[in-house]
C-alpha positions in Angstrom: -0.2 0.0 0.1 1.1 3.4 -1.1 1.2 6.6 1.1 -1.9 8.1 1.6 -4.4 8.4 -0.5 -5.7 12.0 -0.1 -7.4 12.1 -3.2 -10.2 9.7 -1.6 -11.4 9.4 2.0 -9.5 10.4 5.3 -7.1 8.2 6.3 -8.0 6.6 9.6 -4.8 5.2 11.6 -5.1 2.5 14.4 -2.6 3.3 16.9 -1.5 0.2 19.4 1.0 2.4 21.9 1.3 -0.1 24.9 -2.2 -1.7 24.8 -0.7 -5.1 24.4 0.5 -4.7 27.6 3.5 -6.9 26.8 1.8 -9.8 25.2 2.9 -10.3 21.4 -0.1 -12.5 20.8 -2.5 -9.4 21.7 -0.5 -7.1 20.0 -1.4 -9.6 16.9 -4.9 -9.5 17.6 -4.9 -5.6 17.8 -3.6 -5.4 14.3 -6.0 -7.9 13.2 -8.8 -6.2 14.8 -7.6 -2.7 13.3 -7.6 -4.3 10.0 -11.3 -5.6 10.5 -12.6 -2.3 11.6 -11.7 -0.6 8.6 -8.6 1.3 9.5 -5.9 2.5 6.6 -3.0 1.9 8.4 -1.9 0.3 12.0 0.8 2.3 14.3 3.6 1.0 16.7 5.8 2.8 19.0 9.3 2.5 19.0 11.4 3.1 21.9 13.1 1.8 24.8 13.1 3.3 28.4 16.8 4.5 28.0 16.2 6.0 24.7 13.7 8.4 25.8 14.6 9.3 29.5 17.1 8.6 31.8 16.9 6.7 34.8 16.7 9.9 37.7 16.0 9.5 41.2 14.9 12.6 41.9 11.1 13.7 42.0 11.4 15.4 38.7 11.3 12.1 36.9 8.3 10.7 38.8 4.4 11.9 37.2 2.6 14.0 39.2 -1.2 13.6 37.9 -3.2 12.3 35.2 -3.6 9.0 34.0 -0.3 7.8 34.8 0.1 9.4 38.2 2.8 7.6 40.2 4.9 6.3 37.5 8.2 7.0 37.6 9.1 8.0 33.4 11.5 4.9 33.1 9.0 2.6 34.7 6.0 3.5 32.5 8.2 3.4 29.2 9.5 0.0 30.2 6.2 -1.2 30.8 5.0 0.2 27.7 7.4 -0.7 25.0 6.8 -2.6 22.3 10.1 -5.2 22.3 12.0 -4.3 19.1 12.2 -8.0 18.3 8.4 -8.0 17.5 8.8 -5.1 14.9 9.5 -7.6 12.1 7.2 -10.2 12.7 4.3 -7.9 13.6 5.2 -5.9 10.3 4.9 -9.3 8.2 1.6 -10.2 9.7 0.3 -7.1 9.0 0.8 -7.7 5.4 -0.5 -10.9 5.2 -4.0 -9.5 6.6 -3.7 -6.6 4.4 -3.1 -3.6 6.3 -0.1 -1.3 6.2 1.9 -0.8 9.5 4.5 1.9 10.7 5.7 3.6 13.7 6.7 6.5 15.9 10.5 6.5 16.6 11.5 8.5 19.4 15.5 8.5 18.9 17.6 8.3 16.0 18.5 4.6 16.5 14.5 3.8 16.2 14.9 5.6 12.8 17.7 3.3 11.1 16.4 0.1 13.0 12.8 0.9 11.4 14.4 1.4 8.1 16.7 -1.7 8.2 14.1 -3.9 9.7 10.5 -3.2 8.0 11.1 -0.4 5.8 8.1 1.5 6.6 6.1 3.7 4.4 5.9 6.4 6.4 6.7 7.8 9.8 5.1 9.6 12.3 6.2 12.2 14.9 4.4 12.4 18.5 3.6 15.6 20.0 6.3 15.4 22.4 9.1 14.8 19.7 8.6 17.6 17.6 11.8 19.8 18.8 14.3 16.4 18.8 15.8 17.9 15.7 18.5 15.4 15.3 15.7 12.8 15.1 13.8 14.9 12.4 16.9 14.9 10.4 17.0 11.3 10.0 13.7 10.7 9.4 14.0 13.3 6.6 16.9 11.4 5.3 14.8 8.5 4.6 13.1 10.3 2.0 9.6 9.1 3.3 6.4 11.0 4.1 6.1 12.3 7.5 2.8 12.6 9.7 3.6 14.7 12.7 1.3 15.5 15.7 1.6 19.6 16.8 0.4 19.2 20.3 2.4 21.2 22.7 4.8 22.9 20.2 5.3 26.4 19.4 4.6 28.0 16.3 8.3 28.7 16.0 8.9 25.0 16.9 6.5 23.5 14.2 8.2 25.6 11.6 11.7 24.9 12.5 10.3 21.0 12.6 8.9 21.4 9.1 12.6 23.0 7.8 14.8 20.3 9.1 12.6 17.8 7.9 12.1 19.3 4.5 16.0 20.1 4.0 16.7 17.0 5.2 14.8 15.1 2.3 11.2 14.6 3.6 9.1 15.0 0.6 5.4 15.7 2.3 4.1 16.3 5.7 1.0 16.2 7.6 0.4 17.9 10.4 -1.7 16.8 13.0 -3.7 18.9 15.4 -3.9 17.2 18.9 -4.4 18.2 22.6 -1.6 16.6 24.5 -4.1 15.4 27.3 -4.6 11.6 28.0 -7.7 11.5 27.9 -8.7 14.7 26.2 -11.9 16.7 26.7 -13.9 17.4 23.5 -14.4 20.9 24.3 -10.4 21.4 24.2 -10.3 20.8 20.5 -10.6 24.1 19.2 -11.0 22.5 15.9 -12.0 25.7 14.1 -8.2 26.1 14.2 -7.2 22.9 12.1 -8.0 24.3 8.8 -5.6 27.4 9.7 -2.7 24.3 9.5 -3.1 24.3 5.9 -3.1 27.8 5.3 -0.4 28.4 7.9 2.1 25.9 7.4 1.3 24.9 4.0 0.5 21.1 4.9 -1.8 18.8 4.7 -4.0 18.6 8.3 -5.3 15.8 10.0 -6.3 14.9 13.6 -4.4 13.2 16.4 -7.6 12.2 18.7 -7.3 10.7 22.8 -10.8 11.9 23.4 -13.9 9.5 24.5 -15.9 8.7 21.6 -16.2 9.5 17.8 -17.5 13.3 18.0 -14.3 15.2 17.5 -13.2 12.7 14.9 -16.3 13.0 13.0 -16.2 16.9 13.5 -12.7 16.6 11.7 -13.5 15.0 9.0 -16.2 17.3 8.1 -13.6 19.8 8.4 -11.4 18.1 6.0 -8.9 16.2 7.8 -7.0 13.9 5.6 -5.7 11.7 8.7 -7.8 10.9 11.5 -5.3 9.1 14.3 -7.3 7.2 17.5 -5.9 4.4 20.2 -7.5 1.0 19.6 -7.5 -1.6 22.7 -9.1 -5.3 23.0 -10.5 -4.1 27.0 -10.8 -0.9 28.5 -10.4 -2.8 31.7 -7.2 -4.7 31.3 -4.8 -2.2 33.0 -3.0 -1.4 29.8 -1.3 1.8 29.7 -3.6 3.6 27.2 -7.0 1.6 27.3 -8.7 4.0 29.1 -8.9 6.6 26.4 -8.7 4.0 23.8 -11.6 2.6 21.6 -12.9 -1.1 21.6 -13.0 -2.8 18.1 -16.7 -2.1 17.4 -16.8 1.6 18.8 -13.7 1.9 15.9 -15.4 0.5 13.4 -18.4 2.9 14.2 -16.1 5.9 14.0 -14.2 4.5 10.5 -18.0 4.0 9.2 -18.7 7.5 10.4 -15.7 9.4 9.4 -15.8 7.8 5.9 -19.4 8.5 5.4 -18.9 12.6 6.6 -16.2 12.6 4.2 -18.4 10.9 1.1 -21.0 13.7 2.2 -18.9 16.4 1.8 -17.4 15.2 -1.5 -14.1 17.0 -3.3 -13.9 20.5 -3.1 -14.9 22.2 -6.6 -16.4 18.6 -7.8 -20.1 18.0 -7.8 -22.2 14.6 -9.1 -23.4 15.4 -12.4 -27.1 15.8 -13.0 -28.5 12.1 -13.9 -30.8 11.6 -16.8 -33.1 10.4 -14.6 -32.9 13.4 -12.4 -33.0 16.0 -15.7 -36.3 13.9 -16.8 -38.6 15.8 -14.1 -36.8 19.3 -14.9 -38.7 21.8 -17.5 -38.2 22.9 -21.1 -39.7 24.0 -23.9 -42.1 21.4 -26.0 -44.6 21.6 -28.6 -48.1 22.4 -27.3 -49.9 21.8 -30.6 -49.4 20.6 -34.3 -47.0 23.1 -35.9 -46.0 23.6 -39.8 -42.5 24.2 -41.4 -43.1 28.3 -41.7 -45.6 28.7 -38.6 -44.5 31.7 -35.8 -43.9 30.2 -32.2 -46.3 31.3 -30.0 -47.8 30.8 -26.6 -50.4 28.8 -28.6 -47.7 26.1 -29.8 -45.4 25.8 -27.4 -45.3 25.3 -23.4 -42.3 25.4 -21.0 -43.3 21.8 -19.4 -41.8 18.5 -18.4 -39.9 16.4 -19.3 -37.0 18.4 -19.8 -35.3 17.1 -23.0 -36.4 19.9 -25.0 -34.6 23.6 -25.2 -34.0 25.3 -21.9 -36.5 27.6 -21.1 -34.0 30.8 -20.6 -34.6 30.8 -24.8 -38.3 31.3 -24.2 -38.4 35.3 -25.1 -35.8 34.8 -28.2 -37.6 32.3 -29.9 -41.4 33.6 -29.4 -42.1 34.8 -32.8 -39.8 32.9 -35.1 -40.8 30.6 -37.5 -39.7 26.7 -37.8 -38.1 25.1 -40.8 -39.9 21.7 -40.2 -43.3 20.4 -39.3 -43.4 19.3 -35.5 -45.9 17.1 -33.6 -47.5 17.8 -30.2 -44.6 17.1 -27.4 -41.5 17.6 -30.0 -38.7 19.0 -27.4 -37.9 22.1 -29.3 -34.3 22.9 -30.4 -32.4 25.4 -31.9 -32.0 23.3 -35.4 -36.2 23.5 -35.6 -35.9 27.4 -35.8 -34.6 29.3 -39.0 -33.2 32.1 -37.2 -33.0 33.7 -34.0 -32.1 37.3 -35.9 
Protein backbone atom coordinates (compact mmCIF):
# COMPACT_ATOMS: atom_id res chain seq x y z
CA UNK A 1 0.00 0.00 0.00
CA UNK A 2 1.37 3.41 -0.91
CA UNK A 3 1.26 6.60 1.10
CA UNK A 4 -1.90 8.40 2.06
CA UNK A 5 -4.75 8.33 -0.44
CA UNK A 6 -5.42 12.08 -0.18
CA UNK A 7 -7.66 12.06 -3.23
CA UNK A 8 -9.96 9.61 -1.45
CA UNK A 9 -11.40 9.57 2.08
CA UNK A 10 -9.53 10.43 5.30
CA UNK A 11 -6.88 7.89 6.22
CA UNK A 12 -7.70 6.32 9.58
CA UNK A 13 -4.76 5.19 11.71
CA UNK A 14 -5.22 2.69 14.54
CA UNK A 15 -2.64 3.39 17.26
CA UNK A 16 -1.69 0.34 19.31
CA UNK A 17 0.85 2.09 21.59
CA UNK A 18 1.28 0.05 24.79
CA UNK A 19 -2.15 -1.57 24.67
CA UNK A 20 -0.58 -4.95 23.91
CA UNK A 21 0.30 -5.11 27.61
CA UNK A 22 3.55 -6.93 26.86
CA UNK A 23 1.83 -9.75 24.95
CA UNK A 24 2.94 -10.47 21.38
CA UNK A 25 -0.29 -12.36 20.69
CA UNK A 26 -2.33 -9.41 21.92
CA UNK A 27 -0.34 -7.12 19.61
CA UNK A 28 -1.24 -9.39 16.68
CA UNK A 29 -4.87 -9.41 17.79
CA UNK A 30 -4.88 -5.60 17.86
CA UNK A 31 -3.53 -5.49 14.31
CA UNK A 32 -6.20 -7.93 13.17
CA UNK A 33 -9.00 -6.00 14.88
CA UNK A 34 -7.70 -2.75 13.37
CA UNK A 35 -7.90 -4.27 9.91
CA UNK A 36 -11.36 -5.70 10.53
CA UNK A 37 -12.55 -2.31 11.82
CA UNK A 38 -11.57 -0.67 8.53
CA UNK A 39 -8.42 1.20 9.56
CA UNK A 40 -6.14 2.17 6.68
CA UNK A 41 -2.99 1.90 8.79
CA UNK A 42 -1.93 0.46 12.13
CA UNK A 43 0.84 2.14 14.11
CA UNK A 44 3.41 1.09 16.69
CA UNK A 45 5.76 3.13 18.87
CA UNK A 46 9.47 2.36 18.72
CA UNK A 47 11.62 3.21 21.73
CA UNK A 48 13.37 1.79 24.75
CA UNK A 49 13.20 3.36 28.22
CA UNK A 50 16.83 4.45 27.94
CA UNK A 51 16.24 6.13 24.55
CA UNK A 52 13.39 8.28 25.84
CA UNK A 53 14.49 9.19 29.39
CA UNK A 54 17.20 8.60 31.98
CA UNK A 55 16.74 6.69 35.19
CA UNK A 56 16.74 9.75 37.43
CA UNK A 57 15.95 9.25 41.10
CA UNK A 58 14.62 12.67 42.09
CA UNK A 59 10.97 13.75 42.01
CA UNK A 60 11.35 15.46 38.61
CA UNK A 61 11.12 12.03 36.99
CA UNK A 62 7.86 11.09 38.69
CA UNK A 63 4.49 11.77 37.03
CA UNK A 64 2.44 13.96 39.38
CA UNK A 65 -1.05 13.77 37.87
CA UNK A 66 -3.26 12.24 35.22
CA UNK A 67 -3.69 8.71 33.97
CA UNK A 68 -0.13 7.65 34.84
CA UNK A 69 0.16 9.41 38.20
CA UNK A 70 2.79 7.82 40.44
CA UNK A 71 4.83 6.20 37.66
CA UNK A 72 8.44 7.17 37.22
CA UNK A 73 9.20 7.91 33.56
CA UNK A 74 11.63 5.01 33.11
CA UNK A 75 9.16 2.64 34.78
CA UNK A 76 6.27 3.79 32.56
CA UNK A 77 8.20 3.42 29.31
CA UNK A 78 9.54 0.02 30.33
CA UNK A 79 5.96 -1.14 30.78
CA UNK A 80 4.58 0.48 27.63
CA UNK A 81 7.34 -0.24 25.09
CA UNK A 82 6.90 -2.56 22.13
CA UNK A 83 9.89 -4.95 22.13
CA UNK A 84 12.04 -4.27 19.09
CA UNK A 85 12.23 -7.96 18.19
CA UNK A 86 8.44 -7.88 17.64
CA UNK A 87 8.59 -5.32 14.85
CA UNK A 88 9.49 -7.51 11.90
CA UNK A 89 7.01 -10.34 12.68
CA UNK A 90 4.25 -7.79 13.37
CA UNK A 91 5.03 -6.01 10.11
CA UNK A 92 4.92 -9.30 8.22
CA UNK A 93 1.65 -10.25 9.91
CA UNK A 94 0.11 -6.90 8.96
CA UNK A 95 1.17 -7.45 5.35
CA UNK A 96 -0.33 -10.93 5.43
CA UNK A 97 -3.77 -9.67 6.49
CA UNK A 98 -3.70 -6.62 4.21
CA UNK A 99 -3.09 -3.59 6.42
CA UNK A 100 -0.08 -1.26 6.27
CA UNK A 101 2.00 -0.89 9.43
CA UNK A 102 4.36 1.91 10.42
CA UNK A 103 5.69 3.43 13.63
CA UNK A 104 6.59 6.50 15.66
CA UNK A 105 10.34 6.43 16.40
CA UNK A 106 11.56 8.29 19.46
CA UNK A 107 15.25 8.70 18.64
CA UNK A 108 17.73 8.29 15.80
CA UNK A 109 18.52 4.67 16.64
CA UNK A 110 14.83 3.81 16.29
CA UNK A 111 14.70 5.41 12.83
CA UNK A 112 17.72 3.41 11.67
CA UNK A 113 16.26 0.23 13.16
CA UNK A 114 12.90 0.73 11.43
CA UNK A 115 14.57 1.40 8.08
CA UNK A 116 16.60 -1.79 8.34
CA UNK A 117 13.91 -4.04 9.81
CA UNK A 118 10.62 -3.09 8.17
CA UNK A 119 11.21 -0.23 5.70
CA UNK A 120 7.93 1.51 6.68
CA UNK A 121 5.97 3.54 4.11
CA UNK A 122 6.02 6.66 6.30
CA UNK A 123 6.86 7.94 9.77
CA UNK A 124 4.89 9.57 12.58
CA UNK A 125 6.46 12.14 14.88
CA UNK A 126 4.80 12.26 18.30
CA UNK A 127 3.80 15.67 19.64
CA UNK A 128 6.42 15.68 22.40
CA UNK A 129 9.17 14.83 19.88
CA UNK A 130 8.67 17.69 17.44
CA UNK A 131 11.67 19.53 18.93
CA UNK A 132 13.90 16.44 18.67
CA UNK A 133 15.80 17.88 15.70
CA UNK A 134 18.54 15.23 15.35
CA UNK A 135 15.81 12.59 15.06
CA UNK A 136 13.82 14.74 12.63
CA UNK A 137 16.89 15.04 10.42
CA UNK A 138 17.36 11.26 10.49
CA UNK A 139 13.71 10.80 9.47
CA UNK A 140 14.04 13.36 6.68
CA UNK A 141 17.08 11.56 5.26
CA UNK A 142 14.93 8.46 4.66
CA UNK A 143 12.92 10.38 2.06
CA UNK A 144 9.68 9.05 3.55
CA UNK A 145 6.51 11.13 4.07
CA UNK A 146 5.86 12.26 7.64
CA UNK A 147 2.82 12.74 9.83
CA UNK A 148 3.54 14.93 12.84
CA UNK A 149 1.37 15.92 15.80
CA UNK A 150 1.55 19.58 16.83
CA UNK A 151 0.40 19.05 20.41
CA UNK A 152 2.36 21.25 22.80
CA UNK A 153 4.70 22.69 20.15
CA UNK A 154 4.93 26.43 19.63
CA UNK A 155 4.37 27.90 16.18
CA UNK A 156 8.09 28.62 15.92
CA UNK A 157 8.95 25.01 16.80
CA UNK A 158 6.56 23.74 14.14
CA UNK A 159 8.16 25.91 11.46
CA UNK A 160 11.63 24.79 12.52
CA UNK A 161 10.56 21.14 12.53
CA UNK A 162 9.08 21.45 9.03
CA UNK A 163 12.25 23.13 7.78
CA UNK A 164 14.43 20.43 9.36
CA UNK A 165 12.41 17.60 7.82
CA UNK A 166 12.06 19.14 4.36
CA UNK A 167 15.68 20.27 4.09
CA UNK A 168 16.79 16.75 5.02
CA UNK A 169 14.74 15.13 2.25
CA UNK A 170 11.19 14.62 3.53
CA UNK A 171 8.86 14.87 0.49
CA UNK A 172 5.60 15.75 2.28
CA UNK A 173 4.28 16.48 5.75
CA UNK A 174 0.84 16.22 7.32
CA UNK A 175 0.38 18.10 10.59
CA UNK A 176 -2.10 16.72 13.08
CA UNK A 177 -4.09 18.91 15.43
CA UNK A 178 -3.67 17.34 18.84
CA UNK A 179 -4.60 17.98 22.47
CA UNK A 180 -1.79 16.34 24.43
CA UNK A 181 -3.94 15.23 27.36
CA UNK A 182 -4.85 11.62 28.17
CA UNK A 183 -7.79 11.49 27.89
CA UNK A 184 -8.50 14.80 26.17
CA UNK A 185 -11.75 16.67 26.78
CA UNK A 186 -13.85 17.40 23.70
CA UNK A 187 -14.29 21.07 24.54
CA UNK A 188 -10.50 21.57 24.55
CA UNK A 189 -9.99 20.79 20.86
CA UNK A 190 -11.00 24.09 19.19
CA UNK A 191 -11.19 22.29 15.86
CA UNK A 192 -11.96 25.51 14.00
CA UNK A 193 -8.19 26.07 14.15
CA UNK A 194 -7.50 22.93 12.15
CA UNK A 195 -7.99 24.24 8.57
CA UNK A 196 -5.65 27.13 9.42
CA UNK A 197 -2.82 24.61 9.62
CA UNK A 198 -2.98 24.30 5.84
CA UNK A 199 -2.92 28.07 5.37
CA UNK A 200 -0.22 28.80 7.94
CA UNK A 201 2.20 25.91 7.44
CA UNK A 202 1.35 24.94 3.84
CA UNK A 203 0.82 21.29 4.77
CA UNK A 204 -2.07 18.87 4.80
CA UNK A 205 -3.81 18.57 8.13
CA UNK A 206 -5.48 15.95 10.28
CA UNK A 207 -6.31 14.96 13.85
CA UNK A 208 -4.69 12.90 16.58
CA UNK A 209 -7.58 12.24 18.94
CA UNK A 210 -7.31 11.08 22.56
CA UNK A 211 -10.90 11.92 23.50
CA UNK A 212 -13.71 9.49 24.28
CA UNK A 213 -16.13 8.60 21.50
CA UNK A 214 -15.93 9.60 17.85
CA UNK A 215 -17.60 13.02 17.79
CA UNK A 216 -14.29 14.89 17.57
CA UNK A 217 -13.03 12.61 14.79
CA UNK A 218 -16.20 13.02 12.73
CA UNK A 219 -16.10 16.80 13.18
CA UNK A 220 -12.49 16.80 11.99
CA UNK A 221 -13.51 14.79 8.92
CA UNK A 222 -16.22 17.37 8.22
CA UNK A 223 -13.54 20.07 8.30
CA UNK A 224 -11.48 18.23 5.70
CA UNK A 225 -8.94 16.27 7.76
CA UNK A 226 -6.68 14.02 5.66
CA UNK A 227 -5.78 11.80 8.62
CA UNK A 228 -7.61 10.63 11.74
CA UNK A 229 -5.57 8.83 14.40
CA UNK A 230 -7.21 7.04 17.34
CA UNK A 231 -5.99 4.46 19.88
CA UNK A 232 -7.46 0.97 19.83
CA UNK A 233 -7.64 -1.58 22.66
CA UNK A 234 -9.12 -5.03 23.18
CA UNK A 235 -10.31 -4.28 26.71
CA UNK A 236 -10.45 -0.93 28.52
CA UNK A 237 -10.39 -2.69 31.88
CA UNK A 238 -7.22 -4.76 31.37
CA UNK A 239 -4.91 -2.16 32.93
CA UNK A 240 -3.08 -1.50 29.66
CA UNK A 241 -1.25 1.81 29.58
CA UNK A 242 -3.55 3.70 27.20
CA UNK A 243 -6.71 1.62 27.49
CA UNK A 244 -8.83 4.22 29.25
CA UNK A 245 -8.81 6.63 26.30
CA UNK A 246 -8.74 3.96 23.57
CA UNK A 247 -11.58 2.57 21.47
CA UNK A 248 -12.82 -1.00 21.54
CA UNK A 249 -12.83 -2.70 18.11
CA UNK A 250 -16.58 -2.27 17.55
CA UNK A 251 -16.35 1.39 18.56
CA UNK A 252 -13.40 1.86 16.22
CA UNK A 253 -15.36 0.31 13.35
CA UNK A 254 -18.29 2.63 14.06
CA UNK A 255 -15.92 5.60 14.06
CA UNK A 256 -14.35 4.56 10.75
CA UNK A 257 -17.77 4.23 9.15
CA UNK A 258 -18.88 7.64 10.46
CA UNK A 259 -15.68 9.34 9.32
CA UNK A 260 -15.77 7.81 5.84
CA UNK A 261 -19.49 8.57 5.45
CA UNK A 262 -18.92 12.18 6.48
CA UNK A 263 -16.19 12.50 3.88
CA UNK A 264 -18.45 11.06 1.17
CA UNK A 265 -21.17 13.54 2.08
CA UNK A 266 -18.69 16.42 1.80
CA UNK A 267 -17.27 15.26 -1.53
CA UNK A 268 -14.19 16.76 -3.12
CA UNK A 269 -13.61 20.51 -3.30
CA UNK A 270 -14.58 21.87 -6.69
CA UNK A 271 -16.39 18.70 -7.68
CA UNK A 272 -20.09 17.93 -7.72
CA UNK A 273 -22.12 15.02 -9.00
CA UNK A 274 -23.38 15.39 -12.53
CA UNK A 275 -27.15 15.63 -12.89
CA UNK A 276 -28.40 12.21 -13.91
CA UNK A 277 -30.61 11.64 -16.94
CA UNK A 278 -33.31 10.35 -14.60
CA UNK A 279 -33.23 13.54 -12.52
CA UNK A 280 -33.22 15.79 -15.60
CA UNK A 281 -36.42 14.08 -16.75
CA UNK A 282 -38.38 16.11 -14.19
CA UNK A 283 -36.93 19.46 -15.17
CA UNK A 284 -38.85 21.77 -17.51
CA UNK A 285 -37.99 22.54 -21.13
CA UNK A 286 -39.69 24.05 -24.18
CA UNK A 287 -42.03 21.53 -25.82
CA UNK A 288 -44.47 21.74 -28.75
CA UNK A 289 -48.02 21.88 -27.33
CA UNK A 290 -49.91 22.06 -30.66
CA UNK A 291 -48.91 20.64 -34.05
CA UNK A 292 -46.81 23.12 -36.05
CA UNK A 293 -46.16 23.19 -39.81
CA UNK A 294 -42.95 24.39 -41.42
CA UNK A 295 -43.01 28.18 -41.67
CA UNK A 296 -45.42 28.67 -38.74
CA UNK A 297 -44.57 31.23 -36.06
CA UNK A 298 -43.79 30.11 -32.53
CA UNK A 299 -46.19 31.52 -29.94
CA UNK A 300 -47.65 30.75 -26.54
CA UNK A 301 -50.42 28.96 -28.45
CA UNK A 302 -48.18 26.23 -29.85
CA UNK A 303 -45.26 25.86 -27.40
CA UNK A 304 -45.07 25.51 -23.60
CA UNK A 305 -42.54 25.24 -20.81
CA UNK A 306 -43.27 21.76 -19.47
CA UNK A 307 -41.86 18.40 -18.45
CA UNK A 308 -39.87 16.34 -19.42
CA UNK A 309 -36.65 18.31 -19.55
CA UNK A 310 -35.25 17.06 -22.85
CA UNK A 311 -36.12 20.13 -24.91
CA UNK A 312 -34.68 23.62 -25.28
CA UNK A 313 -33.84 25.40 -22.03
CA UNK A 314 -36.58 27.85 -20.93
CA UNK A 315 -33.95 30.60 -20.85
CA UNK A 316 -34.47 30.83 -24.65
CA UNK A 317 -38.23 31.50 -24.30
CA UNK A 318 -38.24 35.24 -25.06
CA UNK A 319 -35.74 34.80 -27.89
CA UNK A 320 -37.75 32.23 -29.82
CA UNK A 321 -41.24 33.68 -29.53
CA UNK A 322 -42.16 35.09 -32.94
CA UNK A 323 -39.61 33.00 -34.82
CA UNK A 324 -40.54 30.63 -37.68
CA UNK A 325 -39.88 26.89 -37.63
CA UNK A 326 -38.18 25.14 -40.52
CA UNK A 327 -39.96 21.78 -40.29
CA UNK A 328 -43.22 20.15 -39.24
CA UNK A 329 -43.35 19.51 -35.48
CA UNK A 330 -45.77 17.27 -33.61
CA UNK A 331 -47.22 17.69 -30.11
CA UNK A 332 -44.67 16.84 -27.43
CA UNK A 333 -41.65 17.42 -29.67
CA UNK A 334 -38.68 18.74 -27.62
CA UNK A 335 -37.91 22.02 -29.35
CA UNK A 336 -34.29 22.69 -30.35
CA UNK A 337 -32.51 25.57 -32.05
CA UNK A 338 -32.21 23.39 -35.16
CA UNK A 339 -36.01 23.56 -35.50
CA UNK A 340 -35.91 27.35 -35.89
CA UNK A 341 -34.94 29.27 -39.02
CA UNK A 342 -33.04 32.03 -37.25
CA UNK A 343 -32.86 33.87 -33.94
CA UNK A 344 -32.08 37.19 -35.57
